[in-house]
C-alpha positions in Angstrom: 14.7 -20.3 3.0 12.0 -22.6 4.5 9.1 -23.4 2.0 6.6 -21.8 4.2 8.1 -18.4 3.8 8.4 -18.5 0.0 5.0 -17.1 -0.7 5.1 -13.9 1.4 8.9 -13.4 1.2 9.7 -14.1 -2.5 6.5 -14.7 -4.7 4.4 -11.8 -3.7 7.3 -9.2 -3.5 8.2 -10.3 -7.0 4.6 -9.9 -8.2 5.0 -6.1 -7.9 6.8 -6.4 -11.3 3.4 -7.3 -13.0 1.7 -3.9 -12.6 5.1 -2.2 -13.1 5.7 -3.8 -16.5 2.1 -3.3 -17.6 2.3 0.4 -16.9 5.6 1.1 -18.7 4.0 1.2 -22.3 1.3 3.5 -20.9 3.6 6.0 -19.2 3.3 8.7 -21.7 -0.5 8.7 -21.9 -1.1 8.1 -18.2 -2.6 10.7 -15.9 -0.8 12.1 -12.8 -2.8 9.8 -10.4 -1.7 6.7 -12.3 1.9 7.8 -12.3 1.8 8.4 -8.6 0.8 4.8 -8.0 3.5 3.7 -10.5 6.2 5.7 -8.6 4.8 4.2 -5.3 5.3 0.6 -6.7 8.8 1.4 -7.8 9.9 2.8 -4.4 7.9 0.0 -2.6 9.8 -2.5 -4.7 13.1 -1.1 -3.8 12.4 -0.8 -0.1 11.1 -4.5 -0.1 14.2 -5.7 -1.9 16.4 -4.0 0.6 14.4 -5.4 3.5 14.7 -9.0 2.1 18.4 -8.6 1.7 18.9 -7.2 5.1 16.9 -9.9 6.7 19.1 -12.5 5.0 22.0 -11.1 7.0 19.9 -11.5 10.2 19.5 -7.8 10.6 16.2 -6.2 11.7 14.4 -4.7 8.7 11.8 -3.1 10.9 13.2 0.4 10.6 12.5 0.2 6.8 8.9 -0.5 7.7 8.6 2.9 9.5 10.1 4.6 6.4 7.8 2.4 4.1 4.7 3.6 6.0 5.5 7.2 5.2 6.3 6.6 1.6 3.1 4.5 1.1 0.9 7.0 2.8 2.3 10.0 1.1 1.9 8.4 -2.5 -1.5 6.8 -2.0 -3.1 9.9 -0.3 -1.5 11.9 -3.1 -3.1 9.7 -5.7 -6.5 10.1 -3.8 -6.1 13.9 -3.8 -5.7 13.9 -7.5 -8.9 12.0 -8.2 -11.2 14.2 -5.9 -12.6 17.3 -7.6 -13.8 19.0 -4.4 -11.3 21.8 -3.4 -12.1 21.4 0.3 -11.3 17.6 0.3 -8.0 18.4 -1.7 -7.0 20.8 1.0 -7.7 18.4 3.8 -5.7 15.6 2.0 -2.8 18.0 1.3 -2.8 18.8 5.1 -2.7 15.1 6.1 0.0 14.4 3.6 2.2 16.9 5.4 1.1 16.0 9.0 1.2 12.2 8.8 5.0 11.9 8.2 5.5 14.2 11.2 3.2 11.9 13.3 5.2 8.9 12.1 8.6 10.7 13.1 7.1 11.5 16.5 5.9 8.0 17.0 9.3 6.2 16.3 11.2 8.9 18.2 9.1 9.0 21.4 6.6 6.1 21.4 7.6 3.0 19.5 11.1 2.0 18.7 12.1 1.6 15.0 12.8 -2.1 15.9 9.3 -2.9 16.7 6.3 -2.8 14.3 4.6 0.7 14.2 1.2 -0.4 15.4 0.0 3.1 16.0 0.8 4.8 12.6 0.3 1.8 10.3 -3.3 1.3 11.3 -3.9 5.1 11.2 -2.6 5.0 7.7 -5.0 2.2 6.7 -8.0 4.1 8.2 -7.2 7.3 6.4 -6.7 5.7 3.1 -9.8 3.4 3.4 -11.9 6.4 4.5 -10.9 8.7 1.6 -11.2 5.8 -0.8 -14.8 4.9 0.3 -15.6 8.7 0.3 -14.6 9.0 -3.4 -16.6 5.8 -4.2 -19.6 7.4 -2.5 -19.3 10.7 -4.3 -18.5 9.2 -7.7 -21.1 6.6 -7.7 -21.5 4.0 -10.3 -21.7 4.7 -14.1 -22.4 2.5 -17.1 -18.7 2.2 -17.9 -17.6 1.9 -14.2 -15.3 -1.2 -14.9 -13.6 0.5 -17.8 -12.2 3.3 -15.7 -8.7 2.7 -14.4 -9.2 4.7 -11.1 -12.1 2.3 -10.1 -9.7 -0.6 -10.4 -7.1 1.2 -8.4 -9.6 2.0 -5.7 -10.8 -1.6 -5.8 -7.3 -2.8 -5.0 -7.0 -0.3 -2.2 -10.2 -1.4 -0.6 -9.4 -5.1 -0.8 -6.0 -4.6 0.9 -6.2 -1.8 3.5 -9.3 -2.5 5.5 -8.4 -6.1 6.0 -4.8 -5.3 6.7 -5.9 -2.8 9.4 -6.4 -5.6 11.9 -3.1 -7.3 11.0 -1.2 -4.1 11.5 -2.6 -3.6 15.0 -1.6 -7.2 15.9 1.8 -7.2 14.4 3.9 -7.0 17.5 1.7 -9.7 19.2 2.1 -12.0 16.2 5.9 -11.5 16.3 6.1 -12.5 19.9 3.6 -15.4 19.6 4.9 -18.9 20.0 2.4 -20.1 17.6 4.5 -20.2 14.5 1.9 -21.8 12.2 -0.6 -19.1 13.1 2.0 -16.4 12.5 2.9 -17.8 9.1 -0.8 -18.2 8.2 -1.5 -14.5 9.1 1.4 -13.1 7.1 0.5 -15.4 4.1 -3.1 -13.8 4.3 -1.5 -10.5 4.3 0.7 -11.3 1.3 -2.3 -12.7 -0.5 -4.1 -9.3 0.0 -1.0 -7.5 -1.3 -1.0 -9.8 -4.3 -4.7 -9.2 -5.1 -4.0 -5.3 -4.9 -1.2 -5.7 -7.4 -3.2 -7.7 -9.9 -6.1 -5.4 -9.7 -3.9 -2.4 -10.1 -2.4 -4.2 -13.1 -5.8 -4.5 -14.7 -6.3 -0.7 -14.1 -3.0 0.1 -15.7 -3.9 -2.1 -18.7 -7.0 -0.1 -19.2 -5.2 3.3 -19.4 -5.7 4.9 -22.8 -8.4 2.4 -23.9 -11.3 4.0 -25.8 -9.3 7.2 -26.5 
């Protein structure tokens, strides 16, 4: 594998093990929202591993991205639903959790082939997750122990990754077809760096679980 691909194809995918291993000792005392993110990381790691292996055999792994989008949205929106206290918002999120996978299925059935980037549903996912994360931040506000609360670190990781990645999601198909390989590599390395930051910030949140009990 060329050196320029090592960061986003090997190092960052492997970095998912950092929050996973930090969570394991906390599993029994963790709340449901933290467990949802843990399960998301496990499934994400499995899908990414399959995608890397498939790519090594020169087979398109883009169908897995369509599956990954559904998994990611369902788990992260379910996490957000857990941390809201307002029944109305919980009901709205539950509705979105059921509707979004249907939208994804309709998209790759009628609009975008599973062998292309899902540039409709992936940005939509990013918008939904960013909006509800910001809404929770607005409603919860800042407290004296804000940085000691695991959920605030989880939300921080989400807000570092998804708003910035939104633009990359929209341009994915263009970048793939671009003849400028150096720009392509740079953009996907930026995307990988955002993923890495999210994992590390979540790792900090997992480490804080149970502190001060």
